[in-house]
N, CA, C and O of each residue as an XYZ file, in Angstrom:
420
protein
N       0.843     -1.179      0.000
C       0.000      0.000      0.000
C       0.887      1.240      0.000
O       1.939      1.267      0.638
N       0.451      2.251     -0.716
C       1.185      3.501     -0.804
C       0.215      4.656     -0.587
O      -0.849      4.721     -1.203
N       0.601      5.556      0.293
C      -0.152      6.792      0.491
C       0.703      7.931     -0.019
O       1.910      7.983      0.217
N       0.049      8.851     -0.728
C       0.752      9.992     -1.300
C       0.120     11.272     -0.805
O      -1.102     11.384     -0.702
N       0.968     12.236     -0.500
C       0.517     13.564     -0.140
C       1.314     14.532     -0.991
O       2.541     14.585     -0.900
N       0.620     15.295     -1.817
C       1.274     16.290     -2.655
C       0.853     17.665     -2.195
O      -0.324     17.917     -1.940
N       1.823     18.551     -2.092
C       1.553     19.925     -1.686
C       2.451     20.839     -2.500
O       3.658     20.619     -2.596
N       1.855     21.859     -3.081
C       2.622     22.852     -3.839
C       2.697     24.109     -2.988
O       1.687     24.752     -2.699
N       3.932     24.443     -2.591
C       4.113     25.580     -1.700
C       5.368     26.346     -2.104
O       6.438     25.759     -2.262
N       5.230     27.649     -2.269
C       6.351     28.549     -2.575
C       7.168     28.056     -3.762
O       8.398     28.101     -3.735
N       6.486     27.587     -4.799
C       7.156     27.169     -6.021
C       7.749     25.773     -5.996
O       8.477     25.394     -6.913
N       7.448     25.003     -4.960
C       8.008     23.658     -4.828
C       6.866     22.645     -4.690
O       5.929     22.849     -3.918
N       6.961     21.558     -5.448
C       6.019     20.461     -5.270
C       6.630     19.471     -4.280
O       7.653     18.844     -4.559
N       5.990     19.342     -3.126
C       6.421     18.385     -2.110
C       5.637     17.095     -2.319
O       4.406     17.104     -2.326
N       6.349     15.993     -2.490
C       5.742     14.683     -2.692
C       6.133     13.822     -1.499
O       7.277     13.383     -1.382
N       5.175     13.589     -0.624
C       5.421     12.797      0.586
C       4.833     11.405      0.390
O       3.649     11.251      0.091
N       5.679     10.399      0.562
C       5.259      9.023      0.324
C       5.307      8.227      1.620
O       6.226      8.370      2.427
N       4.293      7.385      1.796
C       4.206      6.554      2.999
C       3.786      5.152      2.564
O       2.810      4.984      1.834
N       4.523      4.166      3.014
C       4.191      2.786      2.666
C       5.252      2.172      1.786
O       6.445      2.291      2.065
N       4.821      1.511      0.715
C       5.729      0.795     -0.183
C       5.579      1.323     -1.608
O       4.475      1.388     -2.150
N       6.696      1.693     -2.194
C       6.709      2.088     -3.605
C       7.389      0.956     -4.353
O       8.611      0.810     -4.322
N       6.567      0.157     -5.027
C       7.083     -1.047     -5.682
C       6.299     -1.317     -6.957
O       5.513     -0.483     -7.408
N       6.522     -2.484     -7.526
C       5.862     -2.838     -8.778
C       4.341     -2.775     -8.669
O       3.663     -2.513     -9.662
N       3.804     -3.009     -7.490
C       2.354     -2.984     -7.302
C       1.783     -1.573     -7.175
O       0.609     -1.360     -7.477
N       2.582     -0.617     -6.739
C       2.068      0.734     -6.478
C       2.645      1.804     -7.403
O       2.145      2.929     -7.427
N       3.682      1.476     -8.158
C       4.366      2.470     -8.988
C       3.461      3.049    -10.077
O       3.546      4.241    -10.373
N       2.603      2.231    -10.671
C       1.734      2.743    -11.738
C       0.741      3.764    -11.183
O       0.439      4.760    -11.841
N       0.239      3.519     -9.986
C      -0.674      4.477     -9.360
C       0.040      5.798     -9.088
O      -0.516      6.875     -9.303
N       1.271      5.699     -8.618
C       2.080      6.889     -8.383
C       2.246      7.680     -9.689
O       2.041      8.894     -9.715
N       2.613      6.992    -10.755
C       2.812      7.650    -12.053
C       1.534      8.307    -12.573
O       1.549      9.454    -13.020
N       0.442      7.569    -12.508
C      -0.824      8.087    -13.022
C      -1.274      9.334    -12.274
O      -1.953     10.190    -12.842
N      -0.907      9.437    -11.030
C      -1.325     10.565    -10.206
C      -0.378     11.755    -10.329
O      -0.828     12.893    -10.462
N       0.924     11.501    -10.286
C       1.880     12.609    -10.204
C       2.363     13.131    -11.555
O       2.537     14.339    -11.714
N       2.582     12.254    -12.526
C       3.138     12.721    -13.798
C       2.297     13.787    -14.486
O       2.855     14.773    -14.966
N       0.986     13.631    -14.555
C       0.194     14.703    -15.176
C       0.338     16.043    -14.449
O       0.368     17.096    -15.085
N       0.425     16.003    -13.139
C       0.583     17.247    -12.372
C       1.908     17.898    -12.710
O       1.970     19.101    -12.961
N       2.973     17.103    -12.717
C       4.309     17.636    -13.005
C       4.363     18.209    -14.413
O       4.902     19.297    -14.619
N       3.811     17.490    -15.384
C       3.852     17.940    -16.780
C       2.928     19.127    -17.024
O       3.341     20.117    -17.627
N       1.694     19.041    -16.566
C       0.707     20.090    -16.851
C       1.068     21.424    -16.212
O       0.838     22.482    -16.798
N       1.629     21.371    -15.021
C       1.952     22.606    -14.306
C       3.416     23.008    -14.446
O       3.869     23.978    -13.837
N       4.150     22.243    -15.263
C       5.562     22.540    -15.519
C       6.330     22.789    -14.227
O       7.002     23.807    -14.064
N       6.212     21.840    -13.324
C       6.865     21.927    -12.020
C       8.369     22.043    -12.220
O       8.975     21.256    -12.948
N       8.957     23.026    -11.568
C      10.388     23.278    -11.710
C      11.184     22.754    -10.513
O      12.341     22.362    -10.666
N      10.586     22.743     -9.346
C      11.267     22.263     -8.144
C      10.396     21.221     -7.455
O       9.196     21.416     -7.265
N      11.028     20.111     -7.086
C      10.277     19.033     -6.468
C      11.107     18.423     -5.334
O      12.322     18.266     -5.446
N      10.426     18.090     -4.256
C      11.060     17.432     -3.112
C      10.319     16.123     -2.856
O       9.114     16.109     -2.605
N      11.070     15.027     -2.926
C      10.532     13.739     -2.516
C      10.853     13.558     -1.046
O      12.022     13.578     -0.663
N       9.840     13.383     -0.221
C      10.055     13.078      1.185
C       9.787     11.585      1.370
O       8.644     11.133      1.304
N      10.858     10.831      1.602
C      10.760      9.372      1.726
C      10.893      8.893      3.164
O      11.059      7.697      3.403
N      10.823      9.806      4.118
C      11.008      9.427      5.523
C       9.997      8.390      6.004
O      10.322      7.583      6.875
N       8.784      8.392      5.463
C       7.762      7.433      5.888
C       7.595      6.280      4.903
O       6.647      5.502      5.002
N       8.518      6.178      3.956
C       8.482      5.065      3.015
C       9.084      3.842      3.697
O      10.167      3.913      4.277
N       8.377      2.728      3.624
C       8.842      1.492      4.257
C       9.832      0.773      3.354
O      10.862      0.277      3.811
N       9.506      0.723      2.054
C      10.395      0.046      1.111
C      10.198      0.608     -0.283
O       9.161      1.180     -0.617
N      11.241      0.418     -1.082
C      11.204      0.824     -2.482
C      11.987     -0.217     -3.270
O      13.049     -0.663     -2.836
N      11.462     -0.601     -4.426
C      12.181     -1.552     -5.267
C      12.624     -0.844     -6.548
O      12.453      0.367     -6.687
N      13.184     -1.595     -7.464
C      13.717     -1.031     -8.713
C      12.625     -0.318     -9.499
O      12.877      0.743    -10.070
N      11.430     -0.868     -9.540
C      10.318     -0.235    -10.246
C       9.977      1.098     -9.601
O       9.724      2.075    -10.307
N       9.964      1.158     -8.285
C       9.714      2.409     -7.576
C      10.785      3.444     -7.851
O      10.480      4.617     -8.066
N      12.039      3.017     -7.847
C      13.135      3.939     -8.159
C      12.998      4.481     -9.576
O      13.212      5.668     -9.823
N      12.637      3.590    -10.508
C      12.490      4.014    -11.905
C      11.395      5.055    -12.074
O      11.555      5.996    -12.851
N      10.287      4.902    -11.360
C       9.192      5.860    -11.497
C       9.582      7.219    -10.895
O       9.162      8.258    -11.403
N      10.370      7.220     -9.832
C      10.858      8.489     -9.284
C      11.804      9.160    -10.265
O      11.749     10.374    -10.456
N      12.666      8.376    -10.882
C      13.593      8.931    -11.872
C      12.847      9.490    -13.083
O      13.190     10.558    -13.591
N      11.834      8.771    -13.537
C      11.060      9.225    -14.693
C      10.377     10.558    -14.398
O      10.420     11.476    -15.217
N       9.756     10.662    -13.246
C       9.078     11.918    -12.925
C      10.082     13.050    -12.759
O       9.767     14.201    -13.060
N      11.272     12.745    -12.288
C      12.279     13.797    -12.121
C      12.785     14.318    -13.461
O      13.222     15.466    -13.546
N      12.734     13.499    -14.509
C      13.207     13.982    -15.811
C      12.331     15.122    -16.319
O      12.828     16.027    -16.990
N      11.052     15.093    -16.015
C      10.178     16.189    -16.424
C      10.574     17.488    -15.724
O      10.554     18.557    -16.334
N      10.927     17.395    -14.466
C      11.366     18.569    -13.713
C      12.676     19.087    -14.297
O      12.834     20.288    -14.516
N      13.597     18.192    -14.541
C      14.893     18.586    -15.071
C      14.769     19.152    -16.489
O      15.579     19.990    -16.886
N      13.774     18.712    -17.252
C      13.523     19.275    -18.584
C      13.180     20.755    -18.504
O      13.414     21.495    -19.460
N      12.631     21.194    -17.383
C      12.284     22.601    -17.184
C      13.389     23.344    -16.437
O      13.148     24.377    -15.813
N      14.610     22.797    -16.511
C      15.783     23.392    -15.838
C      15.558     23.489    -14.332
O      16.017     24.426    -13.680
N      14.849     22.510    -13.799
C      14.534     22.503    -12.381
C      15.465     21.627    -11.586
O      16.515     21.195    -12.061
N      15.050     21.378    -10.363
C      15.884     20.632     -9.427
C      15.006     19.707     -8.602
O      13.900     20.069     -8.200
N      15.520     18.501     -8.354
C      14.832     17.524     -7.520
C      15.683     17.286     -6.275
O      16.884     17.029     -6.365
N      15.049     17.375     -5.135
C      15.705     17.125     -3.851
C      15.016     15.947     -3.183
O      13.868     15.630     -3.494
N      15.716     15.307     -2.270
C      15.136     14.154     -1.590
C      15.402     14.255     -0.093
O      16.524     14.525      0.336
N      14.346     14.032      0.696
C      14.468     13.912      2.148
C      14.371     12.422      2.423
O      13.323     11.807      2.224
N      15.469     11.853      2.881
C      15.509     10.409      3.049
C      16.504     10.073      4.144
O      17.716     10.135      3.934
N      16.003      9.726      5.286
C      16.881      9.386      6.397
C      16.907      7.893      6.710
O      17.640      7.468      7.603
N      16.099      7.065      5.969
C      15.998      5.653      6.317
C      16.199      4.704      5.148
O      16.863      3.677      5.286
N      15.637      5.038      4.015
C      15.606      4.113      2.887
C      16.949      4.110      2.161
O      17.477      5.165      1.810
N      17.490      2.930      1.945
C      18.724      2.794      1.188
C      18.373      2.674     -0.290
O      17.787      1.680     -0.719
N      18.731      3.685     -1.058
C      18.409      3.694     -2.476
C      19.540      4.366     -3.239
O      20.159      5.300     -2.729
N      19.816      3.909     -4.443
C      20.895      4.503     -5.234
C      20.489      5.771     -5.991
O      21.236      6.236     -6.851
N      19.338      6.327     -5.690
C      18.906      7.538     -6.386
C      19.912      8.656     -6.149
O      20.377      8.861     -5.027
N      20.237      9.368     -7.203
C      21.278     10.393     -7.120
C      20.696     11.800     -7.113
O      21.111     12.657     -7.892
N      19.742     12.028     -6.236
C      19.215     13.368     -6.038
C      19.963     13.986     -4.868
O      20.543     13.283     -4.041
N      19.941     15.298     -4.811
C      20.566     15.956     -3.668
C      19.765     15.615     -2.421
O      18.565     15.881     -2.352
N      20.429     15.030     -1.443
C      19.779     14.596     -0.207
C      19.814     15.737      0.799
O      20.870     16.311      1.064
N      18.652     16.062      1.356
C      18.556     17.129      2.352
C      17.949     16.557      3.631
O      17.314     15.502      3.608
N      18.145     17.253      4.735
C      17.707     16.717      6.028
C      16.221     16.879      6.287
O      15.620     16.052      6.972
N      15.608     17.949      5.741
C      14.174     18.160      5.950
C      13.641     19.122      4.895
O      14.406     19.703      4.126
N      12.337     19.280      4.870
C      11.697     20.102      3.848
C      12.011     21.588      3.979
O      12.015     22.304      2.978
N      12.269     22.053      5.168
C      12.613     23.465      5.349
C      13.906     23.826      4.632
O      14.061     24.945      4.143
N      14.817     22.894      4.573
C      16.069     23.110      3.840
C      15.765     23.351      2.365
O      16.407     24.184      1.724
N      14.797     22.631      1.832
C      14.425     22.808      0.431
C      13.946     24.234      0.177
O      14.317     24.850     -0.823
N      13.132     24.749      1.071
C      12.628     26.122      0.903
C      13.778     27.111      0.860
O      13.764     28.039      0.052
N      14.764     26.928      1.708
C      15.885     27.873      1.724
C      16.782     27.698      0.495
O      17.310     28.686     -0.013
N      16.965     26.481      0.009
C      17.811     26.252     -1.170
C      17.182     26.799     -2.442
O      17.856     27.431     -3.255
N      15.903     26.557     -2.607
C      15.223     26.951     -3.830
C      14.937     28.444     -3.866
O      15.038     29.069     -4.923
N      14.589     29.012     -2.746
C      14.214     30.421     -2.717
C      15.367     31.350     -2.351
O      15.139     32.499     -1.971
N      16.588     30.870     -2.460
C      17.720     31.750     -2.135
C      18.260     32.447     -3.355
O      19.212     33.221     -3.252
């Protein structure tokens, strides 16, 4: 099961994930978030994975795919992740407040 919370604040799309992002839930994630990212031309995005229990290769791929849309708009993707071991190469930050200061500086 995967719960998603999306919030757009001060020019940043915060994507908070809770549960498991895997082959069973990745398509739901894509169907929900990709249209938002593309339609609104999101330039800055923060993935908060602190409440994510697990992520598999399919989950990592869907995060990478959605980040390419942000990067196409010369944007930046940040990740808040203090627990999950993943090879994703986004800039890792300690909390969402750091994102606000980095993006709006």
